[in-house]
N, C-alpha and C positions, 0 to 999 in steps of 0.2 A: 504494500498499499503506498502510494506517495506521502512523504513527511506533511507535505500540506494538508493531507486530509486526516493525519493523526494528531493536529494541535489539539490539547486536551486529554489526550488518551493517554494511558498509561501512567499517568501522575503517580508518584511515590514508588512505582515499579519500575526501574531501571530497565529488567527486560523487555518492557512493551514500548522502550523509546527508539526513535532514531536519532543520531548523531549524523550529521552530515558536514564533512571538511572540505571547502572551498578552496582552492588553491591553484597553482600552474607547476608543472616542472621545472626544477634548476632553480625553485626557491628555498633557500635553507631555512626561513623561518617555516614554511611549510613542512619543510622535514621535520624540524623540531616538534611542531604541532600535531603532526602525524604521528610520533611517537607516544605523545601524551594522550592523545585520543585512543590509540590503538590499547594502551595500557589500563587506560580507566575503563575502557569498555569492555576489555577481556576481564576485567575484576567484576564488573556490576552485572554483565550479560547484555548489556546494551546494544544493539545493532547499530554499526557505523557503515558509512560510504564516503565516497571522495569524488567531488566535482571539479573538473578542470575548465577554467575561465577561457582558456584557449578555444574550447570546442563548445562554448555555450556561449552566444552574445548577449543574453539577457543576464546571466552570472558576469561576464565580463563588462558590462556595464554598471551593474550594482554595485559590486566588490573590489573594482581593479584597485582602490587605491587603499584597500585593507586587507587584504589577503595576508595571510591565511584567515579565513573567516570560519568560524564554528556554529552551525545551527544545531538546535534541540528542537525536534518535530517541526522542522521548517522556519523556527522563529530564531531570530538572531542571538547568539548566547556571548560570543567574543570576538575580538580579532586580534590578530598581530600575535601575541604570546598568549599561551592556553596553560592556565594556573588548573592543576590536576585536583588539587582539593574544591575548588571553586566548581568545577565541572563536575565532579565526584556528587557533591552537594546538590547542584541544580538537576541532577539525573535522578535523585532521591524525593524531590520536591514535586 
């Protein structure tokens, strides 16, 4: 199911949440964010996916100055640096 249709779904249950990492190849901050998102989602059971702004003009227009961007269930959670504790708390809320 698309994260946009999941808004509000799974609140309090990380296994029902979808984390989306928006970035691009060759971005060192994206590499750092990927490691954090992968680790936290692995711990909590949340599903995560990655979107490449170079392959999606709408994402590029929306986020090119902010990458990496992390969305939870389609809503922006953070950008540039991902704090694992904050992401973990957001997935449990």
